[in-house]
C-alpha positions as CSV (number, residue, x, y, z in Angstrom):
1,M,57.5,-22.7,168.9
2,T,58.9,-23.3,172.4
3,A,57.7,-21.0,175.1
4,A,61.2,-19.6,175.7
5,L,61.2,-18.0,172.2
6,T,58.7,-15.2,172.0
7,A,58.1,-13.2,168.8
8,P,59.8,-9.8,169.0
9,E,57.6,-6.7,168.7
10,G,57.3,-5.7,165.0
11,A,58.8,-9.0,163.8
12,E,55.8,-9.6,161.5
13,K,57.0,-6.7,159.4
14,A,60.1,-8.7,158.6
15,W,58.1,-11.5,156.9
16,P,57.4,-10.8,153.2
17,G,54.2,-11.5,151.4
18,T,54.0,-13.7,148.3
19,P,56.0,-11.9,145.6
20,P,54.1,-10.7,142.5
21,G,54.4,-13.3,139.8
22,A,55.3,-16.1,142.1
23,D,53.5,-19.5,142.1
24,P,51.5,-20.4,145.2
25,L,52.7,-23.3,147.3
26,P,50.2,-26.2,147.7
27,G,48.2,-26.9,150.8
28,Q,47.7,-23.2,151.6
29,L,51.3,-23.2,152.7
30,D,51.7,-19.5,151.8
31,R,49.1,-18.5,154.3
32,W,50.5,-20.9,156.9
33,L,54.0,-19.6,156.5
34,A,52.8,-16.0,156.8
35,A,51.3,-16.9,160.1
36,R,54.5,-18.4,161.4
37,G,56.8,-15.7,160.1
38,A,57.2,-13.8,163.4
39,E,58.1,-17.0,165.2
40,L,60.8,-17.8,162.7
41,V,62.3,-14.3,163.1
42,A,62.3,-14.8,166.8
43,I,64.1,-18.1,166.4
44,R,66.7,-16.5,164.2
45,R,67.2,-13.7,166.8
46,H,67.6,-16.2,169.6
47,I,70.2,-18.2,167.7
48,H,72.0,-15.0,166.8
49,A,72.1,-13.9,170.4
50,H,73.4,-17.3,171.6
51,P,76.1,-18.3,169.1
52,E,78.2,-21.4,169.7
53,P,81.7,-22.3,168.3
54,S,82.5,-25.0,165.8
55,H,82.1,-28.5,167.1
56,S,80.3,-27.3,170.3
57,E,76.8,-26.4,168.9
58,F,75.0,-28.4,171.6
59,E,72.3,-25.9,172.6
60,T,71.6,-24.9,169.0
61,A,71.2,-28.5,168.0
62,A,68.9,-29.1,171.0
63,L,66.8,-26.1,170.0
64,I,66.4,-27.4,166.4
65,A,65.5,-30.8,167.6
66,R,62.8,-29.5,170.0
67,E,61.2,-27.3,167.3
68,L,61.1,-30.2,164.9
69,A,59.7,-32.6,167.5
70,V,56.9,-30.1,168.4
71,A,55.9,-30.3,164.7
72,G,55.5,-34.0,165.0
73,L,58.8,-35.0,163.4
74,S,61.4,-37.4,164.6
75,P,64.8,-35.6,164.6
76,R,67.9,-37.4,165.7
77,L,71.0,-35.8,167.1
78,L,74.4,-36.6,165.7
79,P,76.5,-38.9,168.0
80,R,78.2,-36.0,169.7
81,G,74.9,-34.1,170.0
82,N,76.1,-31.0,168.1
83,G,74.0,-31.5,164.9
84,V,70.6,-32.8,163.8
85,I,69.3,-35.0,161.0
86,C,65.5,-35.2,160.3
87,D,63.5,-36.9,157.6
88,I,60.0,-35.8,156.5
89,G,57.7,-37.9,154.4
90,E,58.1,-41.4,153.0
91,G,59.9,-42.9,150.0
92,D,63.1,-44.7,149.0
93,R,64.6,-41.7,147.3
94,V,65.6,-38.7,149.4
95,I,66.1,-35.0,148.6
96,A,68.4,-33.4,151.2
97,F,68.8,-29.9,152.4
98,R,71.8,-28.8,154.5
99,A,72.2,-25.9,156.9
100,D,75.4,-25.0,158.9
101,I,74.8,-24.0,162.5
102,D,78.2,-22.8,164.0
103,A,79.3,-19.2,164.6
104,L,82.6,-17.3,164.2
105,P,85.1,-16.2,166.9
106,L,84.4,-12.5,166.3
107,Q,83.1,-9.8,168.5
108,D,79.5,-8.7,167.6
109,L,79.7,-5.0,167.1
110,K,76.0,-4.3,166.4
111,D,73.7,-2.3,168.6
112,V,70.6,-4.4,168.3
113,P,68.3,-6.2,170.8
114,Y,69.5,-9.6,169.5
115,R,73.2,-8.8,169.7
116,S,75.4,-11.8,170.7
117,T,75.5,-12.5,174.5
118,V,78.7,-14.5,174.1
119,D,82.0,-12.6,174.2
120,R,84.1,-12.8,171.0
121,M,81.5,-15.1,169.3
122,A,79.1,-14.0,166.6
123,H,76.9,-15.3,163.8
124,A,78.9,-13.2,161.3
125,C,78.4,-15.6,158.4
126,G,74.7,-15.9,158.5
127,H,74.5,-19.5,159.7
128,D,71.6,-18.4,162.0
129,V,69.7,-17.5,158.9
130,H,70.6,-20.7,157.1
131,T,69.4,-22.7,160.2
132,T,66.2,-20.7,160.5
133,V,65.4,-21.1,156.8
134,M,65.9,-24.9,156.9
135,L,63.9,-25.1,160.1
136,G,61.1,-23.2,158.5
137,L,61.3,-25.5,155.5
138,G,61.0,-28.5,157.8
139,L,57.9,-27.1,159.6
140,A,56.3,-26.2,156.3
141,L,56.9,-29.7,154.8
142,A,55.7,-31.3,158.0
143,Q,52.4,-29.4,157.5
144,L,52.2,-30.5,153.9
145,D,53.0,-34.1,154.9
146,E,50.1,-34.1,157.4
147,Q,47.8,-33.1,154.5
148,G,49.1,-36.0,152.4
149,E,50.6,-33.7,149.8
150,L,54.3,-34.2,150.2
151,P,55.3,-36.4,147.2
152,G,58.3,-38.2,148.7
153,R,60.9,-38.0,151.4
154,V,63.0,-34.9,152.4
155,R,66.0,-34.9,154.8
156,L,67.1,-31.8,156.7
157,I,70.8,-31.8,157.8
158,F,71.8,-29.3,160.4
159,Q,75.6,-29.5,160.3
160,P,78.2,-28.4,162.9
161,A,81.6,-26.9,162.3
162,E,81.4,-25.5,158.7
163,E,83.9,-22.8,159.8
164,A,86.5,-25.1,161.2
165,I,89.3,-27.3,159.8
166,P,88.7,-30.1,160.0
167,S,85.1,-29.2,159.2
168,G,81.9,-31.0,160.2
169,A,80.6,-32.3,156.9
170,P,82.7,-35.5,156.8
171,E,81.5,-36.3,160.3
172,V,77.9,-35.8,159.2
173,I,78.4,-38.0,156.2
174,T,79.9,-40.7,158.3
175,A,76.8,-40.5,160.5
176,G,74.7,-41.6,157.5
177,A,73.4,-38.2,156.4
178,L,73.6,-39.2,152.7
179,K,72.0,-42.6,152.9
180,D,69.4,-42.9,150.0
181,V,70.0,-39.2,149.1
182,A,69.5,-38.5,145.4
183,A,70.4,-34.8,145.5
184,I,71.3,-32.2,148.0
185,Y,70.7,-28.4,148.2
186,A,71.9,-25.5,150.4
187,L,71.9,-21.7,150.4
188,H,74.3,-19.1,151.7
189,C,73.7,-15.5,152.8
190,Y,74.9,-12.9,150.3
191,P,74.7,-9.3,151.4
192,Q,75.7,-8.0,148.0
193,L,72.2,-9.0,146.8
194,P,69.1,-7.3,148.2
195,A,66.6,-9.5,150.1
196,G,64.2,-11.0,147.6
197,L,66.8,-12.0,145.1
198,V,68.8,-15.2,144.8
199,G,71.9,-16.0,142.8
200,V,72.2,-19.4,141.0
201,R,75.1,-20.8,139.1
202,S,75.9,-24.1,137.5
203,G,79.4,-25.5,137.7
204,P,82.2,-24.0,139.8
205,F,80.7,-22.0,142.7
206,T,83.3,-21.7,145.4
207,A,87.0,-22.6,145.6
208,A,88.8,-25.3,147.3
209,A,90.6,-23.9,150.3
210,D,93.8,-25.5,151.7
211,T,96.6,-24.1,153.9
212,V,100.3,-24.4,153.4
213,K,103.0,-23.8,156.0
214,V,106.7,-23.4,155.0
215,E,109.3,-23.7,157.7
216,L,112.9,-22.8,156.9
217,S,116.0,-23.3,159.0
218,G,119.7,-22.7,158.8
219,P,122.8,-21.9,161.0
220,G,122.0,-18.2,161.3
221,G,124.7,-15.5,161.4
222,H,125.8,-11.9,161.0
223,T,124.2,-9.8,158.3
224,A,127.8,-8.6,157.4
225,R,128.6,-12.2,156.4
226,P,125.6,-13.7,154.6
227,H,127.9,-15.9,152.5
228,L,128.8,-17.9,155.6
229,T,125.2,-19.0,156.3
230,A,121.8,-19.6,154.7
231,D,120.2,-16.1,154.4
232,L,116.9,-17.2,155.7
233,V,115.0,-13.9,155.2
234,H,116.2,-13.8,151.6
235,A,115.1,-17.5,151.2
236,L,111.6,-16.6,152.6
237,G,111.4,-13.8,150.1
238,R,112.1,-16.2,147.3
239,V,109.4,-18.5,148.5
240,I,106.9,-15.6,148.9
241,I,107.6,-14.2,145.4
242,D,108.7,-17.1,143.2
243,V,106.4,-19.9,144.3
244,P,103.1,-18.2,143.3
245,A,104.7,-16.9,140.1
246,L,106.0,-20.3,139.1
247,L,102.7,-22.0,140.1
248,D,100.9,-19.9,137.6
249,R,103.0,-21.5,134.9
250,R,102.6,-25.1,136.2
251,I,98.8,-25.3,136.3
252,D,96.2,-24.6,133.6
253,P,95.1,-21.0,134.1
254,R,91.5,-22.0,133.6
255,A,91.7,-24.0,136.9
256,G,91.5,-20.7,138.9
257,V,94.5,-21.3,141.3
258,S,95.4,-18.7,143.9
259,L,98.3,-19.0,146.4
260,V,98.3,-16.0,148.8
261,W,100.6,-15.7,151.8
262,G,99.0,-14.3,155.0
263,A,101.7,-14.4,157.6
264,V,105.5,-14.4,157.7
265,H,107.7,-14.7,160.8
266,A,111.5,-14.5,161.0
267,G,114.1,-12.9,163.2
268,Q,114.2,-10.1,165.8
269,A,117.4,-8.1,165.2
270,F,118.1,-5.9,162.1
271,N,121.7,-7.1,162.0
272,A,121.3,-10.9,162.6
273,I,120.3,-13.5,160.1
274,P,117.8,-15.7,162.0
275,G,118.1,-19.5,162.2
276,T,114.4,-20.2,161.7
277,G,111.5,-18.6,159.8
278,E,108.2,-19.5,158.4
279,V,105.5,-18.3,156.0
280,L,101.9,-19.4,156.0
281,G,99.2,-19.0,153.3
282,T,96.1,-20.3,151.6
283,V,95.7,-22.2,148.3
284,R,92.4,-21.7,146.6
285,I,91.4,-23.6,143.4
286,L,88.2,-23.8,141.4
287,N,89.0,-26.9,139.5
288,R,88.6,-30.3,141.2
289,D,91.3,-32.1,139.2
290,A,93.8,-29.3,139.8
291,W,92.9,-29.4,143.5
292,R,93.8,-33.1,143.7
293,Q,97.2,-32.4,142.1
294,A,98.0,-29.3,144.2
295,P,99.6,-30.8,147.3
296,E,102.4,-32.7,145.5
297,M,102.9,-30.0,142.9
298,I,103.2,-27.1,145.4
299,T,105.3,-29.0,147.9
300,K,107.8,-29.9,145.1
301,L,107.8,-26.4,143.8
302,I,108.7,-25.0,147.3
303,H,111.5,-27.5,147.7
304,D,112.9,-26.6,144.3
305,V,112.9,-22.8,145.1
306,V,114.5,-23.3,148.5
307,A,117.2,-25.7,147.2
308,A,119.2,-22.8,145.7
309,T,119.3,-20.9,148.9
310,G,121.0,-23.5,151.1
311,A,118.2,-23.5,153.7
312,E,116.5,-26.5,155.1
313,V,112.8,-26.7,154.4
314,K,109.7,-28.4,155.8
315,V,106.4,-28.0,154.0
316,T,103.1,-28.8,155.8
317,Y,100.2,-28.9,153.3
318,T,96.8,-29.2,155.0
319,R,93.7,-30.1,153.1
320,G,90.7,-27.8,153.9
321,V,87.7,-28.3,151.6
322,P,87.2,-29.3,148.0
323,P,85.6,-26.8,145.5
324,V,81.9,-26.5,145.3
325,I,80.9,-27.6,141.8
326,N,77.2,-27.3,141.3
327,D,75.6,-30.1,139.3
328,R,74.0,-28.9,136.1
329,M,70.6,-30.6,136.6
330,A,70.4,-29.7,140.3
331,S,71.2,-26.1,139.4
332,A,68.5,-26.1,136.8
333,V,65.9,-27.5,139.3
334,I,66.7,-24.9,141.9
335,A,66.8,-22.1,139.4
336,G,63.3,-23.0,138.2
337,A,62.1,-23.4,141.7
338,A,63.4,-20.0,142.7
339,G,61.7,-18.4,139.8
340,A,58.4,-20.1,140.9
341,A,59.0,-19.0,144.5
342,L,60.0,-15.4,143.9
343,G,59.3,-14.5,140.2
344,A,61.7,-15.2,137.3
345,D,63.1,-11.6,137.5
346,R,64.3,-12.2,141.0
347,V,66.7,-15.0,140.0
348,V,70.2,-13.8,138.9
349,E,73.5,-15.4,137.9
350,A,75.7,-15.9,141.0
351,E,79.3,-14.8,140.9
352,L,82.2,-17.1,141.4
353,S,83.7,-17.0,144.8
354,M,87.3,-17.9,145.9
355,G,86.0,-18.5,149.4
356,G,85.7,-22.1,150.7
357,E,82.6,-24.0,151.7
358,D,82.4,-27.5,153.1
359,F,79.1,-28.2,151.4
360,S,81.6,-29.4,148.7
361,F,82.1,-32.6,150.7
362,Y,78.5,-33.7,150.0
363,L,78.9,-32.9,146.3
364,E,81.8,-35.4,146.2
365,H,79.1,-38.1,146.8
366,V,75.8,-36.9,145.3
367,P,74.7,-34.2,142.9
368,G,73.5,-31.0,144.3
369,A,73.7,-27.2,144.2
370,M,74.2,-24.2,146.5
371,I,72.6,-20.8,145.8
372,R,73.2,-17.3,147.2
373,L,70.3,-15.8,149.3
374,G,70.1,-12.0,149.1
375,T,70.2,-10.5,152.5
376,G,71.0,-6.9,151.8
377,V,68.7,-4.0,152.5
378,P,67.2,-2.7,149.2
379,G,68.5,0.9,148.4
380,S,71.2,0.6,151.1
381,D,75.0,0.9,150.3
382,E,75.8,-0.8,153.6
383,H,76.2,-4.5,152.9
384,H,77.3,-5.5,156.4
385,D,79.7,-8.0,154.8
386,L,80.3,-11.6,155.8
387,H,82.9,-12.3,158.5
388,Q,82.6,-8.8,159.9
389,G,81.6,-7.8,163.4
390,D,78.7,-5.6,162.1
391,F,77.2,-8.3,159.8
392,D,73.4,-8.4,159.8
393,V,70.6,-9.1,157.4
394,D,67.3,-7.9,156.2
395,E,65.2,-10.5,158.0
396,R,62.7,-10.7,155.1
397,C,65.3,-13.0,153.5
398,I,64.1,-15.8,155.9
399,G,60.7,-15.8,154.3
400,Y,62.1,-15.7,150.8
401,G,64.6,-18.5,151.6
402,V,61.8,-20.8,153.0
403,R,59.7,-20.2,149.9
404,V,62.6,-21.0,147.5
405,M,63.6,-24.2,149.4
406,A,60.0,-25.4,149.7
407,H,59.5,-25.0,145.9
408,T,62.9,-26.7,145.4
409,A,61.9,-29.7,147.5
410,L,58.7,-30.2,145.6
411,A,60.4,-29.7,142.2
412,A,63.2,-32.1,143.0
413,L,60.9,-34.8,144.4
414,S,58.8,-34.6,141.2
415,T,61.6,-34.7,138.7
416,G,63.1,-38.0,137.5
417,A,66.5,-36.5,136.9
418,F,68.0,-37.8,140.2
């Protein structure tokens, strides 16, 4: 660990021992990881205190590259310097692991020593934990590779801009991150599960997330004479109510489609019909085929609804991210590895989420799976939910995450399924 990062007092208490019923890692890695636990907690706290916005994660990427280089690895920065790719071991076939490294434009509201030092910027989605877990995985596998016990090649991907649209995954893929990759894995903090548990699910995991903007225009007029103009507020109301209702009848209900409006703007006076107005919303879909059909279908549906009102309409449909569809075999591998890492009773079925995740872009190219890492404090009703200013984690989750991913790497390298 670099000299600038010193282990905080008491951090060793945040590193869990090997859970009862878990399988040991080879090469005395359990003992080695226990000795490095306080350092990894310190790294997480440093990253948490120094968050960086999407597409500008330069210091975070430099920190990751330095730590990997100290371990004898050869990390390479992305062309813009805001992400890192690093291979460990040898072999034609690669098992990849991805962590996202950007923060959210939120104020950190916690009263902790590692509170964000950047105004209106916080790691409120746990990307500091994702980064630290994958960094710990890299350091552990480097140790195993030195002993000649790593049975293949692993690639770590530290990706920028997961929280942005456009997101960073396509940029990373263009930079060659998936070259020779047979399968890819990731995890995501989940405060609804206590630290020490992980959630695994095959098939749909998170939804596609797109945005739609509907702009209406008309001549405007007096509210006493709506028949002489296009009643824009009424037209917006028709879009808001009718389009989601009709969409439910145009797409297979098993596709899990949700169109929800988040903002509407029109007019200023109570007695004047405005000449312009707009409504903005999100489209979330669990089915990949339905997601591909959505732009054309929703755009036409909006035009059809507005046509009867006499208003002019412009629809801007913006792609966000595809749905995360976990591969069946990849899910089975990580479920078995998590059971070996933590004990079978600590692996539960993950719930479906209508949130979006750009890990889905990787799954458009190679099989893989994302799991949920429990970060909640056992016995506590305070979940410190994601994307909230008070979000925090039980830091023991870092140790559990490293163990799960190390077992996953070894299992995936050993299987012939990919």
